[in-house]
RODO-2510 file (C-alpha; in nm, 4 decimals, decimal comma):
residues 399
     n   res          X          Y          Z
     1     m     9,5268     7,8122     8,2038
     2     k     9,5929     7,6827     8,5535
     3     l     9,3792     7,8383     8,8265
     4     c     9,3997     7,7996     9,2016
     5     k     9,1697     7,5229     9,3290
     6     r     9,0570     7,7394     9,6200
     7     c     9,0367     8,0932     9,4805
     8     l     9,0255     8,2201     9,1209
     9     y     9,3781     8,3486     9,0577
    10     p     9,5536     8,2284     8,7399
    11     e     9,9134     8,1157     8,7139
    12     n    10,0036     8,4212     8,5030
    13     h     9,9270     8,6719     8,7799
    14     p    10,1628     8,9685     8,7138
    15     l    10,2857     8,9708     9,0753
    16     n    10,3915     8,6068     9,0310
    17     i    10,2168     8,3218     9,2065
    18     t    10,3061     7,9633     9,2952
    19     f    10,0988     7,6497     9,3570
    20     d    10,1476     7,3605     9,5971
    21     n    10,0982     6,9967     9,4979
    22     k     9,7261     7,0253     9,5748
    23     g     9,6809     7,3171     9,3366
    24     i     9,6428     7,5799     9,6110
    25     c     9,8094     7,9135     9,5360
    26     s    10,0644     8,0921     9,7517
    27     g     9,8184     8,3762     9,8118
    28     c     9,5655     8,1420     9,9701
    29     k     9,8342     7,9760    10,1817
    30     i     9,9574     8,3062    10,3231
    31     h     9,5977     8,4217    10,3698
    32     e     9,5566     8,1346    10,6178
    33     e     9,7765     8,3368    10,8540
    34     k     9,4885     8,5801    10,8963
    35     d     9,2960     8,3128    11,0849
    36     v     9,5791     8,1874    11,3068
    37     l     9,7969     8,4866    11,3963
    38     n     9,7408     8,6650    11,7259
    39     w     9,6426     9,0053    11,5911
    40     n     9,6428     9,1676    11,9352
    41     e    10,0093     9,0757    11,9636
    42     r    10,0710     9,1975    11,6109
    43     f     9,9089     9,5340    11,6860
    44     n    10,1122     9,5689    12,0049
    45     k    10,4209     9,5104    11,7919
    46     l    10,3088     9,8001    11,5704
    47     k    10,2792    10,0245    11,8772
    48     l    10,6382     9,9432    11,9692
    49     i    10,7556    10,0227    11,6162
    50     i    10,5965    10,3675    11,6106
    51     k    10,6879    10,4579    11,9696
    52     p    11,0231    10,6248    11,8828
    53     y    10,8550    10,8359    11,6123
    54     k    10,5685    10,9263    11,8422
    55     s    10,8041    11,0500    12,1126
    56     s    11,0330    11,2365    11,8734
    57     k    11,0800    11,6133    11,8847
    58     r    10,8388    11,6457    11,5902
    59     s    10,5199    11,7137    11,7831
    60     i    10,3324    11,8534    11,4827
    61     n    10,3671    11,5882    11,2103
    62     n    10,5459    11,2695    11,3105
    63     c    10,4480    11,0480    11,0172
    64     i    10,3245    11,0576    10,6578
    65     v    10,0132    10,8796    10,5313
    66     p     9,9586    10,8502    10,1525
    67     v     9,5876    10,8926    10,0735
    68     s     9,3371    10,9272     9,7911
    69     g     8,9642    10,9822     9,7712
    70     a     8,9045    10,6078     9,7744
    71     r     9,0191    10,2648     9,8886
    72     d     9,1395    10,2303    10,2464
    73     s     9,2458    10,5903    10,3052
    74     f     8,9810    10,6686    10,5673
    75     f     9,0517    10,3498    10,7586
    76     i     9,4297    10,4023    10,7527
    77     v     9,4034    10,7606    10,8782
    78     h     9,1499    10,6505    11,1409
    79     v     9,3941    10,3914    11,2746
    80     v     9,6942    10,6255    11,2627
    81     k     9,5236    10,9337    11,4094
    82     n     9,2561    10,7975    11,6428
    83     i     9,3977    10,4659    11,7613
    84     l     9,7745    10,5053    11,7411
    85     k     9,7448    10,8750    11,8369
    86     m     9,9963    10,9886    11,5765
    87     n     9,9907    11,3296    11,4067
    88     p    10,0105    11,2493    11,0363
    89     i    10,0537    11,4762    10,7407
    90     l     9,8508    11,3413    10,4486
    91     v     9,9930    11,3379    10,0975
    92     t     9,8215    11,2631     9,7688
    93     y     9,9217    11,2475     9,4053
    94     n     9,6626    11,4015     9,1732
    95     k     9,5942    11,1240     8,9228
    96     q     9,4034    11,3649     8,6914
    97     y     9,1269    11,1070     8,6209
    98     n     8,9320    11,2323     8,9234
    99     t     8,5606    11,1764     8,9829
   100     e     8,3381    11,4148     9,1752
   101     e     8,2879    11,1563     9,4501
   102     g     8,6630    11,1115     9,4863
   103     i     8,7159    11,4858     9,5269
   104     k     8,4391    11,4967     9,7892
   105     n     8,5858    11,2024     9,9777
   106     l     8,9326    11,3580     9,9818
   107     s     8,7934    11,6862    10,1125
   108     l     8,5897    11,5016    10,3739
   109     l     8,8970    11,3020    10,4769
   110     k     9,1093    11,6029    10,5677
   111     t     8,8097    11,7752    10,7287
   112     v     8,6939    11,5007    10,9654
   113     f     9,0462    11,4112    11,0770
   114     g     9,1798    11,7670    11,0875
   115     c     9,5013    11,6700    10,9111
   116     p     9,7051    11,8842    10,6710
   117     l     9,7009    11,7567    10,3134
   118     l     9,9729    11,8061    10,0530
   119     t     9,8741    11,7447     9,6912
   120     n    10,1058    11,7063     9,3942
   121     t     9,9256    11,8267     9,0819
   122     i    10,1443    11,8052     8,7729
   123     s    10,0705    11,9934     8,4517
   124     p     9,8141    11,7983     8,2449
   125     k    10,0281    11,8763     7,9403
   126     k    10,3182    11,6799     8,0924
   127     i    10,0924    11,3932     8,2039
   128     k     9,9410    11,3584     7,8570
   129     k    10,2886    11,3499     7,7031
   130     i    10,3982    11,0771     7,9451
   131     t    10,0754    10,8785     7,9040
   132     k    10,1049    10,8704     7,5252
   133     i    10,4473    10,7092     7,5708
   134     t    10,3444    10,4581     7,8396
   135     l    10,0368    10,3604     7,6386
   136     k    10,2439    10,2928     7,3267
   137     k    10,5391    10,1258     7,5000
   138     f    10,3780     9,9400     7,7941
   139     g    10,0071     9,9352     7,7159
   140     s     9,9428    10,1377     8,0324
   141     i     9,7309    10,4462     8,0926
   142     y     9,8034    10,4242     8,4656
   143     w    10,1842    10,4269     8,4882
   144     h    10,1961    10,7932     8,5919
   145     c     9,9327    10,7352     8,8638
   146     i    10,1201    10,4513     9,0293
   147     a    10,4570    10,6220     8,9827
   148     g    10,3249    10,9397     9,1439
   149     q    10,1420    10,7652     9,4260
   150     t    10,4511    10,5668     9,5232
   151     v    10,7133    10,8424     9,4925
   152     f    10,5471    11,1602     9,6235
   153     p    10,5278    11,0353     9,9870
   154     v    10,8991    10,9458     9,9776
   155     q    10,9902    11,2837     9,8287
   156     i    10,7971    11,4629    10,1038
   157     a    10,9532    11,2424    10,3730
   158     c    11,2982    11,3469    10,2562
   159     k    11,2150    11,7163    10,2113
   160     m    11,0346    11,7538    10,5448
   161     k    11,2613    11,5108    10,7297
   162     i    10,9719    11,2937    10,8483
   163     p    11,1128    10,9398    10,8418
   164     l    10,8004    10,7269    10,8924
   165     i    10,5526    10,6553    10,6106
   166     i    10,2490    10,4418    10,6966
   167     w    10,0846    10,2535    10,4095
   168     g     9,7788    10,0270    10,4117
   169     a     9,8096     9,6820    10,2553
   170     h    10,1097     9,5400    10,0740
   171     q     9,9587     9,4109     9,7497
   172     g    10,2158     9,1332     9,7103
   173     i    10,1206     8,9885    10,0477
   174     d     9,7464     9,0281    10,0200
   175     q     9,7075     8,8948     9,6664
   176     v     9,9798     8,6391     9,5941
   177     g    10,1465     8,5677     9,9285
   178     m    10,4802     8,7107     9,8183
   179     f    10,5775     8,7401    10,1862
   180     s    10,4473     8,6237    10,5209
   181     h    10,2885     8,8830    10,7486
   182     l    10,5569     8,7854    10,9977
   183     d    10,8277     8,9019    10,7583
   184     e    10,7066     9,2553    10,8299
   185     v    10,8222     9,3588    10,4839
   186     e    10,8612     9,7314    10,4298
   187     m    10,8535     9,9691    10,1330
   188     t    11,1361     9,9211     9,8828
   189     r    11,2370    10,0918     9,5624
   190     k    11,3044     9,7506     9,4059
   191     y    10,9463     9,6281     9,4578
   192     r    10,8141     9,9589     9,3247
   193     k    11,0093     9,9293     9,0015
   194     e    10,9606     9,5589     8,9343
   195     h    10,5925     9,5260     9,0268
   196     d    10,4311     9,8694     9,0411
   197     l    10,6047    10,0351     8,7456
   198     l    10,6231     9,7444     8,5000
   199     g    11,0033     9,7432     8,5330
   200     f    11,0456    10,1068     8,4232
   201     e    11,1396    10,3916     8,6549
   202     a    11,1048    10,7520     8,5430
   203     e    11,4710    10,7703     8,4391
   204     d    11,4148    10,4768     8,2032
   205     l    11,1562    10,6782     8,0100
   206     l    11,4168    10,9333     7,9039
   207     k    11,5095    10,7036     7,6157
   208     f    11,1582    10,7429     7,4723
   209     n    11,2090    11,1081     7,3729
   210     l    11,0876    11,2430     7,7048
   211     k    11,2926    11,5111     7,8774
   212     k    11,4130    11,5371     8,2351
   213     n    11,1747    11,8279     8,2851
   214     d    10,8829    11,6000     8,1896
   215     l    10,9756    11,3326     8,4424
   216     e    11,1489    11,4989     8,7360
   217     d    10,8350    11,4843     8,9542
   218     f    10,8599    11,1037     8,9377
   219     f    11,2310    11,0694     9,0234
   220     y    11,2859    10,8631     9,3377
   221     p    11,5093    11,0302     9,6000
   222     e    11,8742    10,9202     9,6030
   223     d    11,9824    10,6550     9,8530
   224     n    12,1855    10,9033    10,0550
   225     e    11,8821    11,1342    10,0906
   226     i    11,6746    10,8447    10,2240
   227     e    11,9503    10,7272    10,4567
   228     n    12,0141    11,0753    10,5958
   229     v    11,6513    11,1057    10,7043
   230     g    11,6085    10,7362    10,7856
   231     v    11,2976    10,7021    10,5716
   232     r    11,1046    10,3769    10,6059
   233     g    10,7578    10,2712    10,4953
   234     i    10,5576    10,0196    10,6992
   235     y    10,2376     9,8370    10,6013
   236     l     9,9426     9,8138    10,8385
   237     n     9,8279     9,4776    10,7024
   238     n    10,1291     9,3161    10,8713
   239     y     9,9828     9,4180    11,2071
   240     i     9,6057     9,4328    11,1459
   241     r     9,3862     9,1556    11,0044
   242     w     9,3143     9,3210    10,6710
   243     d     8,9549     9,3056    10,5468
   244     t     8,8730     9,5824    10,2990
   245     k     8,4988     9,5168    10,2952
   246     a     8,4627     9,5191    10,6739
   247     q     8,6773     9,8310    10,6911
   248     h     8,4606    10,0089    10,4359
   249     e     8,1425     9,9133    10,6209
   250     y     8,2857    10,0770    10,9306
   251     i     8,4027    10,3889    10,7448
   252     i     8,0728    10,4344    10,5599
   253     k     7,8845    10,4230    10,8897
   254     k     8,1244    10,6431    11,0861
   255     y     8,2426    10,8989    10,8300
   256     k     7,9780    10,9007    10,5496
   257     y     8,2262    10,7902    10,2850
   258     n     8,0804    10,8148     9,9313
   259     i     8,0629    10,5034     9,7161
   260     l     8,0325    10,4863     9,3384
   261     e     7,8968    10,2157     9,1104
   262     q     8,1809    10,0394     8,9304
   263     q     8,1434     9,9137     8,5745
   264     r     8,3413     9,5907     8,5826
   265     t     8,3166     9,4673     8,9413
   266     f     8,0679     9,4325     9,2242
   267     d     8,2785     9,6204     9,4821
   268     n     8,1564     9,9820     9,4771
   269     c     8,3888    10,1066     9,7519
   270     n     8,7471    10,0674     9,6345
   271     d     8,8058    10,2920     9,3341
   272     v     8,5440    10,5634     9,3553
   273     d     8,8032    10,8376     9,2951
   274     c     8,8993    10,7322     8,9429
   275     y     8,7091    10,7136     8,6149
   276     h     8,9359    10,4442     8,4776
   277     y     9,0881    10,2156     8,7416
   278     s     8,7983     9,9683     8,7405
   279     g     8,6978    10,0638     8,3869
   280     l     8,9399    10,1167     8,0983
   281     h     9,2538    10,0390     8,3009
   282     d     9,0942     9,7140     8,4163
   283     y     8,9845     9,6284     8,0618
   284     i     9,3466     9,6637     7,9452
   285     k     9,4451     9,4297     8,2286
   286     l     9,1984     9,1758     8,0897
   287     i     9,3467     9,2061     7,7401
   288     k     9,7018     9,1576     7,8667
   289     f     9,6509     8,8920     8,1349
   290     g     9,3087     8,7341     8,0790
   291     y     9,1727     8,8315     8,4196
   292     s     9,0586     9,1533     8,5853
   293     k     8,9590     9,3405     8,9006
   294     v     8,6453     9,1359     8,9580
   295     v     8,8722     8,8307     8,9962
   296     d     9,0707     9,0172     9,2622
   297     h     8,7524     9,1057     9,4480
   298     a     8,5905     8,7623     9,4156
   299     t     8,9131     8,5968     9,5304
   300     r     8,9253     8,8241     9,8344
   301     e     8,5661     8,7329     9,9280
   302     i     8,6302     8,3609     9,8775
   303     r     8,9365     8,3709    10,1022
   304     l     8,7449     8,5603    10,3693
   305     k     8,4751     8,2904    10,3459
   306     r     8,1904     8,5262    10,2647
   307     i     8,1146     8,3466     9,9376
   308     n     8,2033     8,0059     9,7986
   309     r     8,4109     7,9503     9,4861
   310     s     8,1052     7,8742     9,2717
   311     d     7,9447     8,2073     9,3552
   312     g     8,2783     8,3749     9,2928
   313     i     8,2787     8,2292     8,9418
   314     k     7,9278     8,3641     8,8842
   315     l     8,0365     8,7121     8,9868
   316     v     8,3365     8,6938     8,7542
   317     r     8,1227     8,5775     8,4610
   318     k     7,8796     8,8634     8,5215
   319     y     8,1408     9,1395     8,5029
   320     i     8,4612     9,0264     8,3337
   321     n     8,3634     9,0838     7,9698
   322     k     8,1760     9,4109     8,0149
   323     k     8,3127     9,6733     7,7802
   324     p     8,4023     9,9919     7,9702
   325     k     8,1980    10,3060     7,9129
   326     d     8,4825    10,5459     7,9927
   327     i     8,6960    10,4918     7,6801
   328     n     8,5852    10,8081     7,4962
   329     i     8,6461    11,0273     7,8004
   330     f     9,0063    10,9117     7,8028
   331     l     9,0539    10,9389     7,4249
   332     n     8,9154    11,2935     7,4190
   333     w     9,1435    11,3927     7,7062
   334     l     9,4531    11,2402     7,5457
   335     g     9,3627    11,3626     7,1984
   336     i     9,3777    11,0345     7,0060
   337     k     9,1268    10,8470     6,7878
   338     q     8,9658    10,5108     6,8549
   339     p     9,1270    10,3195     6,5624
   340     f     9,4743    10,4266     6,6735
   341     f     9,3934    10,3379     7,0347
   342     y     9,2687     9,9872     6,9517
   343     k     9,5662     9,9314     6,7251
   344     i     9,7899     9,9956     7,0259
   345     l     9,5877     9,7663     7,2524
   346     n     9,6028     9,4889     6,9945
   347     k     9,9820     9,4901     7,0258
   348     f     9,9520     9,3902     7,3913
   349     k     9,6740     9,1369     7,3533
   350     n     9,7826     8,7975     7,4781
   351     k     9,6367     8,5792     7,2055
   352     s     9,7239     8,2579     7,3913
   353     l     9,4767     8,3546     7,6649
   354     s     9,1021     8,3354     7,6397
   355     k     8,9409     8,6204     7,8267
   356     i     8,6445     8,3913     7,8926
   357     y     8,8333     8,0947     8,0370
   358     y     8,6412     8,1435     8,3633
   359     s     8,3277     8,0351     8,1742
   360     n     8,4757     7,6864     8,1468
   361     l     8,4913     7,6382     8,5240
   362     k     8,2434     7,3979     8,6755
   363     i     7,9942     7,5297     8,9268
   364     k     7,9068     7,2782     9,1958
   365     n     7,6139     7,4686     9,3420
   366     k     7,3510     7,5327     9,0774
   367     k     7,1314     7,7574     9,2945
   368     k     7,0396     8,0973     9,1550
   369     f     7,2837     8,3688     9,2601
   370     l     7,1374     8,7118     9,3337
   371     k     7,2235     8,9867     9,0887
   372     k     7,3415     9,1869     9,3869
   373     n     7,4529     8,9477     9,6555
   374     k     7,3343     9,0657     9,9963
   375     s     7,6855     9,0535    10,1394
   376     f     7,7873     9,3402     9,9074
   377     v     7,4919     9,5737     9,9579
   378     f     7,5839     9,8694    10,1772
   379     k     7,3260    10,0907    10,3472
   380     k     7,4526    10,3902    10,1579
   381     k     7,3499    10,5690     9,8390
   382     i     7,5557    10,4483     9,5440
   383     f     7,6372    10,7313     9,3042
   384     n     7,6487    10,6855     8,9279
   385     i     7,8491    10,8512     8,6508
   386     n     7,7102    10,9798     8,3232
   387     y     7,9906    10,8505     8,1017
   388     k     7,8611    11,0290     7,7925
   389     k     7,8874    11,3710     7,9541
   390     g     8,1448    11,2863     8,2196
   391     k     8,4734    11,4711     8,2509
   392     y     8,7658    11,4743     8,4894
   393     i     8,7894    11,7159     8,7788
   394     l     9,1482    11,8340     8,8027
   395     l     9,0882    12,0490     9,1105
   396     g     8,7761    12,0777     9,3192
   397     k     8,6509    12,2230     9,6454
   398     g     8,4826    11,9029     9,7546
   399     w     8,2354    11,9679    10,0338
***
């Protein structure tokens, strides 16, 4: 398996990745822009882009910001509300796999910023029906989450006639260098289908014995609906030097954001709202592609020059083969047995990949690496989950 000589991304990255003649991946090459672009100029460009929306007749809500109880939501809303002085309406798709800390964070988010929040909570019965299909057909327990998160903001934009959606980072830019920051790429239905939804939109699932009534919440608005409103989605990482760790340090200090220990990675800030994203979902990613979330996080830290490649390898080795503790919670929720579940996963196992190929990488620096590297320790209590007694919170009051 070919890996980037600078970071730790493999050639089979699902977003597609290329290498130059020195073995450096396209993601690392585009990341170099972060150190050479004039980010003050880029941010001023963002101000010009939002100016027409800011001065529109919509004085109440002049943009939409998709949020969750985790990741960069606090930072995005902080930038939009406090720096750009916009009046956003927040929207969130209820992924069902909610943790207590995620519910608290989401409640705190709307409270501290004073923004209205619209939530799309679909019947668990429908979600279970869809998830049984996506698990069997695609090996995915997370299709409905990504489908909902990427369509609900667009649906609301069309219904409420609010044309501007402001997202955080474009994954294709930040991970694999699919575009330059200067391309100022915006939200597209094509990218959503090909990269977010494994090539299957909601309409495509109708052939798997699902009904329109099961899937209508995931249907993307028609082109004419989008054109009539003028809906567009912009990404902040084209105009701000994106650094998730630095952003979380700021948010933790300023807004008391809750963090949660993750099973299969060292970054305890990104996915605190979900039982499975960095657990079972990530384990399935390992089975299918031979790498996992800890590789994403180590690669990010290597590119931002906070750790060297050798220490990145050590972090990957520490976490990549950990078996997730959240499997039974999911199986009990979905109503299936372990043997049947593992039989399904075995269908998607890429037998040509070794899930321990990172153990073959040479480490130049033989010094002992701390179990918890100081650069990842936040001055904040890290919450834990009791996976034996844990259960999802469908709806909660939060604070």
